[in-house]
C-alpha positions in Angstrom: 0.0 -0.2 -0.3 1.7 3.3 -1.0 1.5 6.5 1.0 -1.1 7.7 -0.3 -3.3 4.8 0.2 -2.5 4.6 3.8 -3.6 8.2 4.1 -6.6 7.8 3.1 -7.5 5.0 4.8 -6.1 6.4 8.0 -8.5 9.3 7.6 -11.7 6.9 6.3 -11.2 5.1 9.2 -11.1 8.4 11.8 -14.4 9.8 9.6 -15.7 6.5 10.0 -17.0 7.4 13.4 -19.0 10.4 12.2 -19.8 9.3 9.0 -23.6 8.5 8.2 -24.6 6.3 5.4 -23.4 5.9 1.6 -25.2 8.2 -0.5 -25.9 5.2 -2.6 -28.8 4.5 0.3 -32.0 6.7 0.6 -32.3 8.3 3.6 -34.6 5.7 5.3 -31.3 3.7 6.2 -31.7 6.3 9.1 -34.7 5.1 10.9 -34.8 8.2 13.5 -34.2 11.6 12.5 -31.4 13.3 14.8 -29.7 16.7 15.2 -26.4 16.8 13.7 -23.8 14.3 14.6 -21.5 17.7 13.6 -21.0 21.0 12.3 -17.2 23.3 12.1 -18.2 26.8 13.3 -20.8 28.4 14.8 -24.9 27.9 13.8 -25.8 31.3 12.9 -29.3 32.4 13.8 -30.1 34.5 11.6 -34.3 35.1 10.4 -35.1 34.7 7.0 -35.3 37.8 5.5 -38.7 38.5 3.7 -39.7 39.8 0.5 -41.5 39.2 -2.9 -41.2 35.8 -4.1 -44.5 34.7 -6.7 -45.3 31.1 -5.7 -44.5 28.1 -8.3 -47.6 27.0 -9.6 -46.3 23.3 -9.7 -46.9 24.0 -6.1 -50.7 24.5 -5.7 -51.6 21.1 -6.6 -53.9 19.5 -3.6 -52.3 15.5 -3.3 -53.8 13.3 -0.6 -51.1 11.9 2.1 -52.1 8.8 4.6 -55.7 9.1 3.0 -56.2 12.9 4.0 -56.9 15.0 0.9 -55.6 18.8 0.8 -55.8 21.8 -1.2 -53.1 24.2 -0.8 -54.1 28.1 -0.4 -54.4 30.8 -3.8 -52.6 33.2 -0.7 -51.0 33.5 2.4 -51.9 37.4 3.0 -53.8 37.7 6.1 -53.3 33.7 7.3 -52.3 33.4 11.3 -52.7 29.4 12.7 -52.2 28.3 16.7 -50.8 24.9 17.1 -48.1 22.2 17.4 -44.3 22.3 15.5 -41.8 19.8 15.6 -38.8 19.7 13.8 -36.7 17.7 11.6 -32.7 17.2 11.0 -30.3 15.2 9.3 -32.8 12.5 8.3 -33.8 14.6 5.9 -30.7 16.6 5.2 -29.8 17.2 1.8 -32.9 15.6 0.2 -35.1 17.2 -1.7 -37.9 19.3 -0.1 -41.6 19.6 -1.8 -40.3 23.0 -3.5 -38.2 21.2 -5.2 -35.0 22.8 -3.4 -32.2 21.1 -1.1 -33.2 21.1 1.9 -30.4 22.3 4.5 -31.1 21.8 8.3 -29.0 24.8 8.9 -31.3 27.5 7.4 -33.4 29.3 8.2 -36.8 27.2 7.0 -39.9 25.1 7.7 -42.7 23.1 6.1 -46.5 23.4 6.0 -49.2 21.6 4.9 -51.4 24.2 2.8 -49.4 27.5 2.9 -48.7 28.6 -1.1 -44.9 27.8 -1.9 -42.5 29.9 -1.1 -44.1 31.5 1.8 -42.8 34.1 4.8 -43.6 33.2 8.4 -43.2 34.4 11.5 -43.3 32.2 14.2 -43.3 32.7 18.3 -42.8 29.8 20.6 -46.0 30.4 23.1 -44.1 28.6 25.5 -41.5 31.0 26.0 -42.1 34.1 24.2 -39.1 33.2 21.5 -39.8 34.5 18.0 -38.0 33.7 14.2 -38.7 34.1 10.7 -38.8 31.2 8.4 -39.5 30.4 4.8 -41.9 27.4 4.3 -40.7 25.5 0.9 -41.6 22.3 2.3 -44.8 20.1 2.7 -45.8 18.4 6.8 -46.3 17.5 9.2 -48.7 15.0 8.6 -49.8 15.0 12.0 -53.0 15.9 13.7 -52.3 18.2 16.0 -48.9 19.6 14.6 -49.5 22.9 11.7 -45.6 23.3 11.0 -42.2 21.6 10.6 -39.4 23.6 11.7 -35.6 23.3 10.3 -33.3 22.4 13.3 -31.8 25.6 13.3 -35.4 27.4 13.2 -35.9 24.6 16.2 -32.8 25.5 18.2 -33.6 29.4 17.9 -37.2 28.8 19.2 -35.3 26.1 22.0 -37.8 23.4 20.7 -34.6 21.3 19.8 -34.7 19.5 23.4 -38.2 19.3 24.1 -39.2 18.1 20.9 -43.0 19.8 20.1 -43.9 23.7 21.0 -46.9 25.4 21.1 -46.4 28.2 18.4 -48.3 30.7 16.7 -47.7 31.4 13.0 -48.1 34.5 10.8 -47.9 35.2 7.0 -45.3 38.4 6.1 -46.8 38.4 2.8 -45.5 40.8 0.4 -46.7 41.7 -2.5 -45.0 42.9 -6.3 -44.9 46.6 -5.0 -43.4 45.8 -2.1 -46.3 46.3 0.9 -45.8 44.0 3.8 -48.4 42.7 5.6 -47.9 40.4 8.8 -50.7 37.6 10.1 -54.4 39.8 9.7 -52.0 43.2 10.4 -52.9 46.4 8.7 -50.6 46.2 5.2 -47.4 48.5 5.5 -46.0 50.6 2.8 -42.1 49.2 1.9 -38.6 50.8 3.1 -37.0 49.7 0.5 -37.5 48.3 -3.1 -39.3 45.0 -2.9 -37.2 42.0 -5.1 -37.3 38.7 -6.2 -35.5 36.0 -4.0 -32.5 34.2 -5.1 -33.3 31.6 -2.7 -30.3 29.7 -0.6 -31.5 26.3 -1.6 -30.7 24.7 -5.2 -33.5 24.5 -7.2 -34.7 22.0 -9.9 -36.9 21.1 -12.3 -38.3 18.2 -10.7 -40.6 20.8 -8.9 -42.7 20.5 -11.8 -42.6 17.3 -12.7 -43.1 15.4 -10.2 -46.5 15.2 -7.0 -45.7 14.7 -3.4 -46.0 11.1 -1.6 -45.9 10.2 1.7 -43.1 8.3 4.0 -42.3 6.7 6.5 -41.9 9.7 9.0 -44.7 11.7 8.2 -43.0 14.1 6.0 -43.7 14.8 1.9 -40.9 13.8 -0.3 -40.5 14.4 -4.0 -39.6 12.1 -6.0 -37.0 10.3 -6.6 -36.4 10.0 -2.7 -32.9 8.9 -3.7 -30.1 10.5 -1.6 -28.2 13.2 -3.8 -24.1 13.3 -4.0 -22.5 15.5 -2.4 -21.4 17.5 -5.4 -25.2 18.1 -5.7 -25.4 19.7 -2.4 -23.8 23.2 -3.6 -26.1 26.3 -2.4 -26.1 28.9 -5.0 -23.9 32.2 -4.0 -24.4 35.8 -5.4 -21.1 36.3 -6.6 -19.8 35.2 -9.8 -17.2 33.2 -7.8 -17.6 30.0 -5.8 -15.6 29.8 -2.8 -14.1 26.6 -1.7 -11.6 24.7 0.6 -9.1 22.6 -1.4 -8.6 19.2 0.4 -5.7 17.5 -1.6 -5.1 16.1 -5.3 -5.2 12.6 -5.2 -4.7 10.0 -8.2 -7.0 7.0 -6.6 -10.5 7.6 -7.8 -12.1 5.1 -5.9 -10.0 6.3 -2.6 -10.8 10.2 -3.6 -14.4 9.5 -3.6 -15.3 7.7 -0.3 -13.0 10.3 1.4 -15.0 13.2 -0.2 -18.4 11.5 0.7 -16.8 11.3 4.5 -15.3 14.7 4.8 -19.4 15.7 3.3 -20.7 14.4 6.1 -18.3 15.0 8.8 -18.5 18.8 8.0 -22.2 19.0 6.5 -20.8 20.6 3.3 -20.6 20.1 -0.6 -18.0 17.8 -1.8 -17.1 17.6 -5.5 -13.4 15.7 -7.1 -13.0 17.5 -10.9 -10.7 15.3 -12.4 -8.0 17.8 -13.8 -4.5 16.9 -15.6 -5.7 13.8 -14.8 -5.8 14.3 -10.7 -8.7 14.2 -9.3 -9.2 17.4 -6.8 -11.1 16.9 -4.0 -12.7 20.4 -2.9 -15.1 21.3 0.0 -17.6 23.9 -1.0 -18.8 26.6 -1.9 -18.5 28.2 1.2 -21.0 31.5 2.3 -17.7 33.6 3.0 -13.7 33.2 4.0 -14.5 33.4 7.6 -16.0 29.7 6.8 -13.2 29.1 5.5 -10.6 29.6 7.5 -12.6 27.9 9.9 -12.8 24.8 7.6 -8.7 24.7 6.9 -8.0 24.5 10.8 -10.6 21.7 11.4 -9.3 20.3 8.8 -5.2 20.2 9.4 -6.5 19.6 13.0 -6.9 15.4 11.2 -4.0 15.7 8.7 -4.8 17.5 5.6 -2.1 19.8 6.3 -2.2 21.2 2.5 -5.9 22.3 2.9 -6.0 25.8 1.1 -8.9 28.1 0.0 -9.9 28.4 -3.8 -12.0 30.5 -5.7 -13.4 28.9 -8.4 -15.4 30.7 -11.3 -19.4 30.1 -11.0 -20.5 28.1 -14.5 
């Protein structure tokens, strides 16, 4: 065994303590949902920023789950609801939402059975009066006593994680094409800044217009196909023309580098890519949101033996 293979094997042995199932399996291999096993850096708990986004027509179709028939609303304007809130995390991280986006448990998002997608919602935990704003991009929870399913980040901000469920009030934040905002059943407010169409963090997919939702074993809706996505497809969109990555190294063994990329992606909860350049596989993690995240990731990588990791700016396609 050469030095490269020995290094890869040692790293993979360490990563196996954290890594989940292979990306070739579906999310259902993880039978119970959970909080993230590991995350580098601090979790940012910033509210979603409400703005005008047109509703996606593909999300207005009626659907049936567990024998119940649901008809999505034409508009969320003026909508207020009180009920139970639950949350979902690692089991669904990196999989498609009903809106055709990729679920990121570290983003401020949520699921609702009938609100138009996407919608912005103010959520108040009535048990402790904590509030947050989330972007609804998924369907669920399909439980009679619950009205909203929060991402891990949103649930953490509202202090729902340890309790599992909470009594909440949800108020739709509706912004029309002219930027006029209405919160719940309150009075319309004139815009403070020019309205703009959002560029969602999650990567979109044409599957949203092609597939009907279907039920799964965790009272959630999945968008076909349910098959897990490879780490290279978990990239989020950056507003810049350039994308920031961390290059872990360059390797010649394709099988080993792919296995390593999957382990690192699971460990640090970031996308991974292994482009072949000049007959060498470049293992990159990202794209990352900012330089601070890249620096923190490089520090973590060096702590486990990847001394040559460095930041890399790649022009966006």
